[in-house]
N, C-alpha and C positions, 0 to 999 in steps of 0.2 A: 348224670349230668356232666361230670368231669370227662367221661369217655367221649361225649359228643363235642367237646370244645376243640380238641386237636383237628378233627376233620373240618370244622368250621374255619379254623385258622388257615389250614391248608387250602381250603376252597377260596378263601379271600386272597391268599397269596397268589394262587393260580390265576384268579380273575385279574388281579393287579398286573401280573406278568403279561397276561394276554392283552390287557388294555394298553400296556406300555409297548408291547411288540407290534401292535396293529399299526400305529403311525409309522414305525420304522419300516415295516414291510411295505406300506403304501409309498413311502419315499423311495425305497429301493426299486419298486416296480416302476415308479415314474421315471427314475433315473435310467432304468434299463430301456424303457420305451424311448426316451429322448436320445440315448446312445444309438439305438437301432435306427431311429429316424435320421440321425446325423450320418451314419454309415451309408444308408440308402441314398441320401441326397448327394454324398460325395461320389458314390459309384455312378449315379445318374449324370453328375457334372462331368466326370471323366468320359463317359460314353458319348455325351453330346459333343464335347470338345474334340474327341477323336474323329468325329465326322467332319470337322472343319476342313482339312486338306482336300478331301474328296468333293465336298460341296463347292469349295473355291475353284478347284481344278475343272469341275464340270460347269460351274457358273460362268466362267469367262468364255466358254465355247457354246453356251446354250442358245437355242433359237436360230432363226435364219440369219443370213448375212446382214450385218449392220443393225442388229437388234440391241442397241447399246443400253436402252432403258431396262430391258429384262436382265441383261448381264450385270448391270450396276445393282439391281435389286437383289439378285442372287449373291453377289459379292457381299453386300451389306448383311444378308442373312447368314452367310458363312462366318463373317467376322463376329456377329452377335452370338454365335454358338460358343464362343470362348469366354463370354462374360461370367457364367457360373463358376468356371474353373479359375478364372483370373482372380476372383475374390479369395480363393483358398490357396492356390499355388500359382502365383504370377510367373515364376520361372518356367514352369511347364506350359502355361498358356502362351508365353512368348515363343517357346520352342516350336509348338504346333503351328503358331502363326507364321513363323519363318519358313517352316516346311511347306505350308500351303502357298505362301508367296512365291517361293522359288519354283514350285511345281506348276503354278499358274503362269509364271513368266516363260516357262519352256514351250508354251503353246503359241508364242508370238502374238499376244493379245494387243489390243489398243492400249496406249499408255494410260489413258484416263481410268481404265478398269483397275489399275493397281494403286491408284492414289489412296483409296481408303485403307487397304492393307498396310501400305507404307506408313500412313499416318497412325494407324493403330499400333504398329511396331514402335514408332517413336514415343507414343504415349506409354507403352509398356516399359520402355527403357527409363523414361522419367519416373514412373511409378517405382521401379526397382531402385533408382537412385535416391528416392525419398524414403523408402522403407528398408532397404538393405544396405550393408556396409560396402565400402569400395571394392573389397575383394570379390564381391558378387556383381556389383553394378558395372564395373569396368569390363570384365570379360563379356558380359551380356551386351554391352554397347558395341564392342569390337565385332562380335559375331553378327549382330544386327546390321552393322555397316557393311560387313563383307557380303552378307546375303543380299542386301539391297543393291550394292554395286554389281554383284553377279546377275541379279535380275535385270539391271539396267542394260546389260549387254544384249538382251533379247528384245528390248523395247526401243532402243535408240539406233540411229543410223548415222555414221560419220563420226570421225574422231572428235571434232569440236563439240558436237552435241553430247557425246558420251562424257567428256571431261566436265562440261558444264553441269550435266545431270549428277555426276559423282560429287562435285563440289557442293551442289545444292543439297544433296542427301546428307553429306557430312555436316554441313552447317545446321540443318534442321535437327539432326540427331544430337549434335552438341548443344543446341539450344534446349532441347527437351531434357537432356541430362543435367545441364546447369540449373534449370528451373527446379527439377526434382531435388538436386543437392541443396539448393537454397531453402527449399521447404523443410528438408531434414535439419539443416542447421538452425533454422528459425524455431523448429519444434524443440530441438535440443536446448537452445538458449532459453526458451520459455520454461522448460522443465527445470533448468538450473536456477532460473529466477524464482520459481515456485519453491524449490528446495531451500534456496538462500533465505527467502522470506519466512518460510516455516522455521528455519533455524534461528533467525533473528527474533521471531516471535517467542520461541521457546526460551531463548536467552533473556529477553526482556521480562518474560513471566518469571523466570528463575530469579532474576535480580529483584523483581517486585516482591516475591515471596521472602527472599532473604532480607530485604529491607523491612518488611512488615514484622517478621519474626525478631529481627534485631531490635526494632523499636519497642516491641511488646516485652521482650525478655530482659534486655540489657538493664533498664532502669530498675526493674523489680529485683533482679538477681543481685544488683549492687546494693540495694537497700537491705535485702535479706542477709547478705554477707556481713554488712556492717552491724546489723542488729544481732546477728548470731555471735559476732565477736564481742559485742558489748555484754550480751547475756552471759557468755562464758566467763568474762572477767569479773562480773559483779554477782554471780549466782550465790557465792558464799557470803559476801558481805552485805549485799543489798538485794534481797530476794524480790522486793517489790519492783525494782528496776528490771530485774531479770524477767519477771512476769510481763511487764510492759513490752519488753523486747520480743518475747515470744508471741504476745498478742499482735504486735506489729508484723512479725514474720507470718503469722497465720492470715492476717488480713491481706497483706501484700501477695502472698502465694495464691490466695483464692481469687483475687483480682487478676493475677497473671494467668491462672487457669481459665478464667472466663474470657480473657482476651485471646488466649490461644484457641479456645473452643470456637469463638466467633470468627477468627481468622481462618481456621481450618474448614469451618462450615462454609464460609464464602468461597474458599478455593475449591471445595468439592462441588458447590453449586455451579461455579463457572466452568469446571471440567466436564460436567454432565449437562450437555445442552439438548440432546435428543430426547424424544418422548419415551424411547425404550428404557431409559434409566430413571424414569419418573418414580417407579416403585422402589428404587434403591436409595432415593434421597431421604435423608432424615429431615426432621423439622428445621425450617430455616431459622437462623439466629435472629432473635427478637431484640437483643440489646442494641441500642444505637451505637454508631461509631463514635469514638471520643472526639471532643472538640474543645474549644477554648472555654466553654462553660464548665469543663471539668478541671480547670486550673486549681481550684481550691483543694480538691482531693489530691491532686498531684503535689501541690506545695505542702500539704499536710504530711504526706509520706516522705517528702524530702526533709521536712523538719524533724521527723522521727529519726532520720539518718544523721542528724546533727548539723544541718545547714538551714539557716533561716532564709526565707524567700519573701521579698517584698514585691508585690505585683501592683503595677500602675496601669490604669486604663485611660487612654487619651482618645479624643475624638468622640464619636457617637457610639456608646457601647451597645445600643439597641439596633445598630445597623446589621441587617442579615448578611451572612456570608455564604458563599457557595460551599457545598459539603466538602469538595476536594480541597478548597483553600482552608477551611476550618480544620480538617484532619491534618493537613500538612503543617499548619502553624502549631497545632498541639504536639505533633511528633517532634518538631524542631525544638520546642521548649522542653519536652521530655528528655530528649537526647542531650541537650545542653545542661540541664540540671543533673543528669547522670554523670556527665563529664566533670561537673563541679564537685559532686560527691566523691568520685573515684580518684580524680587527679589534682584538683585545685587545692585541696586542704584549706578551703576558705570557710570562715564561719558564717558568711551571709552572701547573698547575691541579689540582684535586682532583675525583674522581668518587666519590660515595657511593651504594651500592646497599644498601637496607635491605629485607629480605624479612620482613614480619610475617605474622600469621595472616590478615589480611583485606585487605592492600594491599601494593603495591610502591612504595617511595619511591626516586626517582632524583634526585640533586642534583649539579649541576656548578657549581663556584665557582672563581674566579681572583682574584688580588690586584691585577690591573691591571698596567700596564707597570712595569718596574723603574726606569726613569728618568722620573719624572712630568713634569718640564718639557719634555723632548723629546716626550713623548706629547701634551702639551697644545698643542704647535705644530701638530700635525696631528690634529685631533679625529676620533674614529671616527664612523662613520655612526650616526644615531639608531636606536633600537630598532625603530621601525616600518618602516624601509626593508627591502626584500627580502621573501622568502617563507619564510625559515627559521623565524622565530618563529611565523608564521601556520600553517605546516605542523605544527610541534610542538603548538601549541594545538589544532589540529583532530584530531590523533591522540589526544590526551588526552581531548578531548570525545567522540569516537566511542566510547571505552571507558567513558564515564561518570566520568572522573577529573577532577582539578584540575591546573591549570598556572599557573605564575607565572614571570616573568622580569623582571629589572630591575637597576639598579646597586645595589651594596652601600653601606651607610653609610660604611664605612672605606675604600672604594675597591675597584675591581674590579666584577665582574658575577656574578650568580647565576641559575641556571635550576633550577627545582624542579617535578617532576611526581609526582603521586600517582595511581597506577593501581589501581583496585579489582580484587580477585580474585573472579570470579563464584562459583567453587566454595566458597570460604571464606565468602562472603556467604550462600549458600544453607544451608551447614551451620550458620552462626551463627543464621540465622532459624529453622531447624528446631529447634535446641536451645532457643532462646528460647520458641518456641511450646510445646515439650514441658514446659519449666519452668513456663510460665504455666498449662498444663492441670493439672500436678501440684499447683500451689498452689491452683487453683480446687477440685480434688477434695478437698484437705486441709481447706480452709475449709468446704466443704459438709458433710463428715463431722463436723467439730467443732461445727457450728451446731445447737442443739436445734430440734426440730420440723421436721426436714427431711422432704421427701417420701419416703415408703417406711417411716417410723417411726411406727406408730400411736400416737396420744396417748390417754391414759386419759380416759374420759368424766368430766366434772365432775358431782359430785353436788350437786344444788341444796340450799343450806342452808335452815334454818328461817327463817321470817319473823321480823323483829325486832319487839319490842313497842313500841308508841308511847310516847314520852317524856312524862313528867308535868312541867309547868312548875314549877321550883323544886326538884325532887327531884334528889339527886346521882346521877351516872351510875356504874353499877357494871358492870364488864366481866366479873365472875365469877359473876353471878347466873344461876341456871338459867332456861331459857326456859319460860314457861307460856303456853298458848294463851289468847287473849283474843278475845272476840267483837267483831266490827267495830262501830263506832259507827253509829248511825242518826240521821237528821236530826230525828227526833221529840224533843221536849223530855223526855219521860219514857222511861226504858229499860223494855223489856218484862220480864215476870217470867221468872225463871230465868237472867238475865244479871247479870254483876257490873259495877258501875260502875268506871271507870278510876281 
C-alpha cells in the first residue's frame, strides 16, 4: 500500500500540471493566430496601397475622349485603395498619394480629375497634424504643398490662373492643418483635465481618510494616555483606581479598534467597485456610523479622563437628522472634547445641541483651567496647531455650514458649528415659492383691467364748442352743433357766426 502512494501522487501532480498547461497553451496558440492574422492584413494593406499610383495614373487616361464619369470613378477607386494603409501608417499612405497625384498630373488631365486626390492629401495632412507632433506634421504639409503646386503647373494655363490656384491650394492646406492641430490641442486639454480631476479626487479621498482616522483615533488615544498616566501614579497606593484606569483603557481601545475596522472596511468597499473584486471583499461592517445618539458614551469616556461634560438638548430632540449631518455633528463634538481633555486643563465643559427647523447648532464651551496661574505657566498650543480645528472646519464646509472656534472673552474656549438641514431648506423654499405664487395670483385678481376681463368700449363724447374770448365758462350748458370756421373773412350763408 505505501508503494502505490507515490505513483498516485505523481499521477495527480502530472494531471494538475497538464490541466494548468492546457489553458496556457490555448492562449498562446490564440495569440499566435492573432499575430499571424495581423501580419497578413498589414501585408495586404501595403500591396493594395502600392497599386494606388498605377490605378490613378491609368484612371485619368482611361476610356475614350471626354469620358469624365469613368475617369472620376477610377480616381475614386484609386484613392480608396489607400484607406487600409492610412489607418496603420498615415505617413506612408500620404507619400503614395502624392506620388500618384504628381504622376497623374504629368498626363495633362482635366483639372476636375485631380480634385479628389488633392482633397485627400489635405485630409491626410490634417490627420497627421491631429495625431503626430509638429516635427512630423510640418514637413509633411510642406511636401504636400510642393507636390500640389507642381501638379498645378500641368493643369493650369496662364500666370494669373496658376497664382490663383497656388494660393487656393495653400489656403486649403493651411485650413486642414489648423483644424487637425486644434483637434490635437483639444484632445490634449481633455486629457489634462481628466488627469487633474483624477488627482483632485485622489487628494480629496486622502483628506477624507485622514480626517476619519484622526477623528477615530485622536480622542481615544488621548483618553488612553491620560488613564495610563493615572494608573501608573496610583498603582501602588490605590490599586482599585489603577484597575478602573486599566478597564477604561481596555474599553476605549476596543471601541477604537471597532471604529478603525469599520472605517477600513468602508474604504475597502469603496475602492473595490467592480464585480471582479466581489470575491475579495470581506463582510461589510454592520456597526452603524456614530451619531448624536452616542453622546452619552462619548461623555462617559471623557468623564473617565477627568472632564465632566454637561449635555443640553434644545429644540425637538426627536427630529430626524440626515446621516451625514449626524456624523459630522458627532465628530465635531468628539474632537472638541478631545481638545478640552488634552489642552484646556478644564474640569468641566458644556455641550449644547439645538435642533431647529432649518439647522443644527452644536456648541462646546469650557471655562478654562480651574487654577489660572498654574495654567499660565504652561500655555496651551495655539489654535492653528494640529489638524483638529481644520478637520472640523472642513466637515462644516462640506455640508454648507458655518464654523467658528476661538477663546472666550471671560476665559476658556468655544467651538460653534451650524449645519443646515437640506430637507428643511427644501421645504422652506417650497413653502416660500407657494406663498409668493398665491400673493401674485391675489394681486392679479384684485387689479382692474386684468387680462381675461373684457373692458367696456368707450363711447366717444360729443365735440366741445369753441370758447369765445371774454365769455364765462359754463359746465351745464347743453351742447349745440356749430359749423367749423373757415379762413374766409365772410361766413357763407346758412351758417351762424360764433
